[in-house]
GUTOR-758487 format. One record per residue (C-alpha): residue in three letters; z negated, y, x. Coordinates in nm, 2 decimals. Last residue first. Layout:
! GUTOR-758487
+------+--------+--------+--------+
: type :     zz :     yy :     xx :
+------+--------+--------+--------+
:  ALA :      Z :      Y :      X :
...
+------+--------+--------+--------+
END
This chain:
! GUTOR-758487
+------+--------+--------+--------+
: type :     zz :     yy :     xx :
+------+--------+--------+--------+
:  VAL :   2.42 :   0.00 :  -3.09 :
:  LEU :   2.19 :   0.30 :  -3.05 :
:  PHE :   1.90 :   0.19 :  -3.27 :
:  TYR :   1.85 :  -0.17 :  -3.17 :
:  ALA :   1.96 :  -0.15 :  -2.80 :
:  MET :   1.75 :   0.16 :  -2.76 :
:  LEU :   1.45 :  -0.01 :  -2.92 :
:  ALA :   1.50 :  -0.31 :  -2.68 :
:  LEU :   1.53 :  -0.08 :  -2.38 :
:  ILE :   1.21 :   0.10 :  -2.48 :
:  GLY :   1.03 :  -0.23 :  -2.52 :
:  VAL :   1.15 :  -0.35 :  -2.18 :
:  ILE :   1.03 :  -0.03 :  -2.02 :
:  ILE :   0.69 :  -0.06 :  -2.19 :
:  PHE :   0.65 :  -0.42 :  -2.08 :
:  VAL :   0.75 :  -0.34 :  -1.72 :
:  ASN :   0.50 :  -0.05 :  -1.72 :
:  TRP :   0.23 :  -0.27 :  -1.84 :
:  LYS :   0.29 :  -0.53 :  -1.57 :
:  VAL :   0.31 :  -0.26 :  -1.30 :
:  LEU :  -0.02 :  -0.11 :  -1.41 :
:  ALA :  -0.19 :  -0.45 :  -1.41 :
:  ILE :  -0.06 :  -0.53 :  -1.06 :
:  PHE :  -0.18 :  -0.20 :  -0.93 :
:  THR :  -0.53 :  -0.24 :  -1.08 :
:  LYS :  -0.55 :  -0.59 :  -0.94 :
:  TYR :  -0.46 :  -0.46 :  -0.59 :
:  THR :  -0.71 :  -0.18 :  -0.61 :
:  LYS :  -0.99 :  -0.42 :  -0.71 :
:  GLU :  -0.89 :  -0.66 :  -0.43 :
:  HIS :  -0.90 :  -0.37 :  -0.18 :
:  GLU :  -1.24 :  -0.26 :  -0.31 :
:  ALA :  -1.38 :  -0.61 :  -0.27 :
:  TYR :  -1.22 :  -0.65 :   0.07 :
:  ASP :  -1.40 :  -0.34 :   0.21 :
:  ASN :  -1.31 :  -0.39 :   0.58 :
:  GLY :  -1.53 :  -0.23 :   0.83 :
:  ALA :  -1.55 :   0.06 :   1.08 :
:  ALA :  -1.18 :   0.13 :   1.04 :
:  THR :  -0.97 :   0.14 :   1.35 :
:  ALA :  -0.80 :   0.43 :   1.52 :
:  TYR :  -0.56 :   0.33 :   1.80 :
:  GLU :  -0.56 :   0.50 :   2.13 :
:  VAL :  -0.26 :   0.47 :   2.37 :
:  GLU :  -0.38 :   0.52 :   2.74 :
:  GLY :  -0.22 :   0.79 :   2.95 :
:  HIS :   0.05 :   1.03 :   2.84 :
:  ASP :   0.17 :   1.10 :   3.19 :
:  ALA :   0.42 :   1.38 :   3.16 :
:  MET :   0.77 :   1.33 :   3.29 :
+------+--------+--------+--------+
END
């Protein structure tokens, strides 16, 4: 068997928590609006198709 040696892990030079929090808040906002849009479409479908 080949000797693979030491396992190397790449790490970031620093953590940008402000950017991480901004991305997370944007993700949550997009999910919220998509849920509202889907619920609205389903309500319209229930009204017009039944």
